[in-house]
C-alpha positions as CSV (number, residue, x, y, z in Angstrom):
1,X,117.0,229.7,236.7
2,X,115.6,226.6,236.0
3,X,112.9,225.1,238.1
4,X,113.6,221.9,240.4
5,X,110.6,219.7,242.0
6,X,111.8,221.3,245.3
7,X,111.4,225.1,244.0
8,X,107.9,225.4,242.3
9,X,105.6,226.9,243.4
10,X,102.5,225.0,244.7
11,X,100.2,223.5,243.7
12,X,102.0,222.8,240.3
13,X,101.5,220.2,237.8
14,X,104.4,217.8,236.5
15,X,104.6,215.5,233.1
16,X,106.4,212.8,233.2
17,X,108.2,212.5,229.6
18,X,108.8,209.4,229.4
19,X,105.5,207.8,230.7
20,X,103.5,209.6,228.5
21,X,105.2,208.8,225.5
22,X,105.2,205.1,226.9
23,X,101.5,205.1,226.9
24,X,101.0,206.7,223.1
25,X,103.3,204.0,221.8
26,X,101.0,201.3,224.1
27,X,97.9,202.1,223.0
28,X,98.8,202.9,219.1
29,X,100.7,199.9,219.2
30,X,97.4,198.0,220.4
31,X,95.4,199.6,217.8
32,X,97.8,198.6,214.5
33,X,97.6,194.8,216.6
34,X,93.9,194.5,216.1
35,X,94.5,195.7,212.9
36,X,92.2,199.2,213.1
37,X,92.9,202.7,213.1
38,X,93.4,205.4,216.0
39,X,91.8,208.4,215.9
40,X,93.3,209.6,219.4
41,X,91.8,212.6,222.1
42,X,93.4,216.1,223.0
43,X,91.0,216.6,225.6
44,X,92.7,215.3,228.8
45,X,96.3,217.6,227.9
46,X,95.3,220.4,225.2
47,X,99.1,220.7,224.0
48,X,100.9,220.6,220.7
49,X,103.5,218.4,222.2
50,X,101.4,215.7,223.7
51,X,99.4,215.6,220.3
52,X,102.5,214.8,218.3
53,X,103.3,212.1,220.6
54,X,99.9,210.6,219.9
55,X,100.5,211.1,216.0
56,X,104.1,211.0,215.5
57,X,103.6,207.2,214.1
58,X,100.2,207.6,212.2
59,X,100.3,208.8,208.4
60,X,97.4,211.2,208.7
61,X,97.7,212.9,211.7
62,X,93.5,212.7,212.6
63,X,92.9,214.1,216.0
64,X,89.8,214.6,218.5
65,X,88.6,217.7,220.7
66,X,86.1,218.6,223.0
67,X,86.1,222.1,222.1
68,X,86.2,224.7,219.4
69,X,88.9,226.6,220.9
70,X,91.0,223.5,221.1
71,X,89.9,222.6,217.4
72,X,91.3,226.5,216.7
73,X,94.5,225.8,218.8
74,X,95.9,222.7,217.3
75,X,94.4,223.8,213.6
76,X,97.1,227.1,213.8
77,X,99.9,224.7,214.8
78,X,100.0,224.0,211.1
79,X,100.4,220.1,212.3
80,X,97.2,218.8,212.4
81,X,94.6,219.3,209.6
82,X,92.1,216.4,209.7
83,X,90.4,217.5,213.5
84,X,87.0,216.0,214.5
85,X,85.1,218.1,216.9
86,X,82.7,215.6,218.9
87,X,79.9,217.7,221.1
88,X,77.0,218.1,219.0
89,X,77.1,221.2,217.3
90,X,74.9,224.2,218.0
91,X,73.8,227.0,215.2
92,X,75.7,229.6,217.3
93,X,79.0,227.5,216.9
94,X,78.4,227.1,213.4
95,X,80.2,230.0,212.2
96,X,83.4,229.7,214.3
97,X,83.6,225.5,212.9
98,X,83.1,227.0,209.2
99,X,86.3,228.8,209.7
100,X,88.3,226.4,210.9
101,X,86.8,224.0,208.6
102,X,87.7,226.7,205.9
103,X,91.2,226.7,207.2
104,X,92.2,223.3,207.0
105,X,91.8,220.3,205.2
106,X,88.9,219.0,207.5
107,X,86.7,220.0,210.7
108,X,84.2,217.0,211.4
109,X,81.3,217.7,213.2
110,X,79.2,215.7,215.2
111,X,75.4,215.5,214.7
112,X,72.9,213.0,216.3
113,X,69.1,215.3,215.9
114,X,67.4,216.3,212.6
115,X,67.7,220.0,213.9
116,X,71.5,219.3,213.5
117,X,71.4,219.2,209.8
118,X,68.5,221.3,209.2
119,X,70.8,224.4,210.9
120,X,73.8,223.3,209.3
121,X,71.8,223.3,205.7
122,X,70.3,226.6,206.7
123,X,73.8,227.9,207.4
124,X,75.5,226.7,204.3
125,X,73.0,227.9,202.1
126,X,73.2,231.5,204.0
127,X,76.7,231.3,203.7
128,X,79.1,229.0,201.3
129,X,81.8,230.9,201.2
130,X,82.5,230.8,204.7
131,X,83.3,227.2,204.1
132,X,85.4,227.7,201.4
133,X,82.8,226.0,199.2
134,X,83.2,222.7,201.2
135,X,80.5,220.5,202.1
136,X,80.1,219.6,206.1
137,X,82.0,216.8,207.0
138,X,79.8,214.9,209.8
139,X,80.3,211.9,211.9
140,X,76.4,210.5,213.3
141,X,77.0,210.0,216.9
142,X,75.2,206.7,218.1
143,X,74.0,205.7,221.4
144,X,75.9,202.3,222.4
145,X,74.3,202.3,226.2
146,X,76.1,205.3,227.7
147,X,73.0,207.3,227.4
148,X,74.4,210.5,227.0
149,X,74.5,211.9,223.7
150,X,73.9,209.8,220.5
151,X,70.9,208.5,218.4
152,X,69.4,205.2,219.3
153,X,70.7,202.4,216.7
154,X,67.1,201.2,216.9
155,X,64.9,203.6,215.8
156,X,64.1,204.6,212.5
157,X,64.5,208.0,212.9
158,X,68.2,207.5,213.1
159,X,68.1,205.9,209.7
160,X,66.7,208.4,208.4
161,X,69.5,210.6,209.6
162,X,71.9,208.6,207.5
163,X,69.4,209.1,204.4
164,X,69.5,212.6,204.8
165,X,73.6,213.2,205.1
166,X,74.0,210.3,202.7
167,X,71.2,210.6,200.0
168,X,68.5,213.9,200.1
169,X,70.9,216.4,201.6
170,X,74.1,215.2,200.3
171,X,74.5,218.3,198.5
172,X,75.6,219.5,201.7
173,X,77.3,217.0,204.0
174,X,80.5,214.3,203.2
175,X,79.3,211.3,205.8
176,X,82.2,210.0,207.3
177,X,80.5,207.2,209.7
178,X,79.5,206.7,212.9
179,X,81.0,207.1,216.5
180,X,80.2,205.9,219.8
181,X,81.5,206.8,223.6
182,X,81.5,204.3,226.1
183,X,81.4,206.5,229.2
184,X,79.5,204.0,231.3
185,X,82.6,201.9,231.0
186,X,83.9,204.2,234.2
187,X,80.8,202.4,236.0
188,X,82.3,198.9,236.3
189,X,83.8,196.9,239.0
190,X,86.2,195.0,237.4
191,X,88.4,194.9,233.9
192,X,85.8,191.6,233.0
193,X,83.1,194.5,233.3
194,X,85.0,196.5,230.8
195,X,86.3,194.1,228.4
196,X,82.2,192.9,228.5
197,X,81.3,196.8,227.8
198,X,84.0,197.0,225.3
199,X,82.5,193.8,223.2
200,X,79.1,195.7,223.3
201,X,80.1,198.5,222.0
202,X,82.0,197.0,219.0
203,X,78.5,195.0,218.4
204,X,76.2,198.2,218.6
205,X,78.2,200.5,216.2
206,X,79.4,197.1,213.9
207,X,75.9,195.9,213.9
208,X,74.5,199.6,213.0
209,X,77.0,200.0,210.4
210,X,76.1,196.7,208.8
211,X,72.5,198.1,208.7
212,X,72.8,201.1,207.1
213,X,75.3,199.5,204.3
214,X,72.7,196.7,203.8
215,X,70.3,199.5,203.0
216,X,72.4,201.1,200.6
217,X,74.0,203.9,202.6
218,X,77.6,204.3,202.7
219,X,79.9,204.4,206.4
220,X,83.3,204.6,205.8
221,X,84.2,204.9,209.3
222,X,83.1,203.1,212.8
223,X,84.7,204.7,215.4
224,X,84.5,203.4,219.3
225,X,85.7,204.3,222.4
226,X,86.8,205.8,225.9
227,X,90.3,204.9,227.7
228,X,88.8,202.1,229.8
229,X,87.4,200.3,226.5
230,X,90.4,200.7,224.6
231,X,92.5,198.9,227.5
232,X,90.3,196.0,227.0
233,X,89.2,195.4,223.4
234,X,88.0,191.9,221.9
235,X,90.5,190.1,219.6
236,X,88.5,190.2,217.3
237,X,87.4,194.2,217.0
238,X,87.7,194.2,213.2
239,X,85.7,191.5,212.6
240,X,82.8,193.1,214.5
241,X,82.9,195.8,212.2
242,X,85.3,198.6,213.9
243,X,87.3,200.5,212.1
244,X,89.3,202.5,214.9
245,X,89.2,203.8,218.4
246,X,89.5,207.0,219.7
247,X,91.0,207.0,223.4
248,X,92.2,210.2,225.3
249,X,93.0,210.1,229.1
250,X,95.2,207.6,228.5
251,X,98.3,209.8,227.7
252,X,98.7,210.8,231.3
253,X,96.0,207.9,233.4
254,X,95.0,208.8,236.7
255,X,93.6,207.2,240.1
256,X,90.4,206.4,238.4
257,X,92.3,204.1,235.8
258,X,94.5,202.6,238.2
259,X,91.2,201.3,240.8
260,X,89.4,200.1,237.7
261,X,92.4,198.1,236.3
262,X,93.2,200.0,233.1
263,X,96.9,200.5,234.3
264,X,99.3,200.6,236.9
265,X,100.3,203.4,239.2
266,X,104.0,203.5,237.7
267,X,101.7,204.2,234.4
268,X,100.5,207.8,235.5
269,X,102.4,210.3,233.9
270,X,100.7,213.3,235.4
271,X,101.4,214.2,239.3
272,X,100.0,217.6,241.3
273,X,103.1,218.8,243.1
274,X,102.0,220.3,246.9
275,X,103.3,221.1,249.8
276,X,102.7,220.3,253.3
277,X,100.8,223.3,255.2
278,X,100.2,221.9,258.4
279,X,100.5,219.0,260.4
280,X,98.1,217.3,263.4
281,X,99.3,214.3,265.1
282,X,96.8,213.8,267.6
283,X,94.4,213.0,264.9
284,X,96.7,211.6,262.4
285,X,95.9,214.1,259.8
286,X,98.0,216.9,257.7
287,X,97.0,219.4,255.4
288,X,98.6,220.1,251.8
289,X,98.1,223.2,249.4
290,X,96.3,221.1,246.8
291,X,92.9,221.6,247.3
292,X,89.4,221.1,244.5
293,X,91.4,224.1,242.6
294,X,94.3,222.0,242.1
295,X,92.9,218.0,242.4
296,X,89.4,219.1,241.0
297,X,86.3,217.6,242.9
298,X,85.8,215.0,241.3
299,X,85.6,211.7,243.9
300,X,86.2,209.0,241.5
301,X,85.4,205.7,241.5
302,X,83.0,205.7,244.7
303,X,81.4,202.6,243.2
304,X,84.1,200.6,243.7
305,X,83.5,198.1,246.8
306,X,85.8,198.5,249.8
307,X,87.4,201.8,247.8
308,X,88.4,204.4,250.6
309,X,87.0,207.8,249.6
310,X,89.1,210.8,248.4
311,X,90.6,212.8,245.4
312,X,94.2,211.3,245.3
313,X,96.8,209.6,246.9
314,X,100.2,210.2,247.8
315,X,103.1,209.2,245.9
316,X,105.2,206.0,247.6
317,X,103.0,206.1,250.1
318,X,99.5,204.9,248.7
319,X,98.0,204.7,252.2
320,X,98.2,208.3,252.0
321,X,94.9,209.4,250.6
322,X,93.3,213.1,250.1
323,X,90.2,212.2,252.2
324,X,88.6,215.8,251.7
325,X,89.2,219.2,249.6
326,X,87.9,222.9,249.9
327,X,89.4,225.5,247.6
328,X,92.8,225.4,248.5
329,X,93.1,223.1,250.8
330,X,94.0,219.1,250.6
331,X,93.1,217.1,254.0
332,X,95.3,213.9,253.8
333,X,94.4,210.9,256.2
334,X,95.7,207.3,256.8
335,X,93.5,204.7,254.9
336,X,94.4,202.2,257.5
337,X,94.6,203.8,260.4
338,X,98.2,203.4,260.8
339,X,100.6,206.3,261.8
340,X,101.7,209.0,259.7
341,X,105.7,209.2,259.8
342,X,105.0,213.2,260.6
343,X,109.3,213.5,260.8
344,X,108.9,212.7,257.2
345,X,106.1,215.2,256.2
346,X,107.2,218.2,257.9
347,X,105.7,221.7,257.1
348,X,106.8,222.9,254.3
349,X,107.8,219.4,252.9
350,X,107.1,219.0,248.9
351,X,104.7,215.9,248.4
352,X,103.2,214.5,245.0
353,X,100.1,213.5,244.6
354,X,98.5,210.8,241.8
355,X,94.9,212.8,241.2
356,X,91.6,211.2,240.5
357,X,90.7,212.1,237.5
358,X,93.5,213.8,235.6
359,X,91.7,215.3,232.9
360,X,90.0,217.7,235.4
361,X,93.2,218.1,237.0
362,X,95.4,219.1,234.0
363,X,92.4,221.5,233.2
364,X,93.1,223.3,236.6
365,X,96.6,224.6,235.5
366,X,97.6,227.1,232.9
367,X,101.2,225.9,232.4
368,X,102.5,221.9,232.9
369,X,106.3,221.4,234.2
370,X,107.9,218.6,232.3
371,X,110.4,216.3,233.5
372,X,112.0,213.5,231.7
373,X,111.4,210.6,234.1
374,X,109.8,210.3,237.5
375,X,112.8,209.7,239.0
376,X,114.4,213.5,238.1
377,X,114.0,216.5,239.8
378,X,114.9,219.2,237.3
379,X,112.5,220.7,235.2
380,X,113.5,220.6,231.5
381,X,110.5,222.6,229.7
382,X,107.4,224.2,230.2
383,X,104.2,223.4,227.6
384,X,101.2,225.5,227.6
385,X,97.8,223.6,227.0
386,X,94.8,225.3,225.4
387,X,92.2,227.0,227.7
388,X,88.5,228.3,227.3
389,X,86.0,227.4,224.5
């Protein structure tokens, strides 16, 4: 028997296919209009189906993953043969990376430290056959202001990394270019602030590429992005030196993206379906069976002024917010203090929740229930995301 929203076990996650497809097309069109390529990230959804939506209009289906398990999953599908693993590589993962690299056209790896390069050279010298006699394909990660991963573009030691990858150790490497990630865009308080980060990231990446080219080193690709930045890119992106963008969360969006001004609530392509498990009219609260293991414990954009605390909002009644979560329970309260309609929200009734952070929420579930549109209730199919590392 096919499920409907009313018959799904709760909590469950539902995906709106039309919204996801629209989000994918709009981001692709944005890249094309600015004269740059798009290398979409798979980490938000981890499914073959949405990966196809993200790349169906791209000649070379270049994708990004955050785990080697994801890389293996997408490689085994036979649909994706150019994959970038964006976490700086550690020596214990080189054997797995080599196996994937040898099985497809290319698995690109990320480096930002000389020890990454040393370990990759040592492995290749000892296990050349494991790579299918290929060289390692690498991107150099540059810090554009986020201060998480990435080499400092102002340091001479970063130029030395480029020299090793392109000259002195070039027998072992194919240097693809540089990569930045503007995670600090999530800490901005307005679209204007995000737009400034976008211009800054593009400038930092573009200038470093120009610098190393002026020194005689190649830099074919200059890749920037985060979903907030990719929603507010400068019109002169290509002139700044950028060749591609790499958004990820945009396929689903979420409450954080809405609150940051990157999308509207109707652009959110994923909801958590939950049921009211008890009501407390005397304190104007109710409980639902979606807690931290369904919504995650990410508190969202707590830095925004006047933003009510919480972990998601109730679809159709944005004044109702999940104000607290324990493992299996969410507490719902009225943000402005207006009375909750307990005739509408009876025990056992269904609610849909817009989560704070769709990447983490999606990771909580072993299957995605797919609806054609938000207005339909029939589950048309089930998609299975990749899990583990």
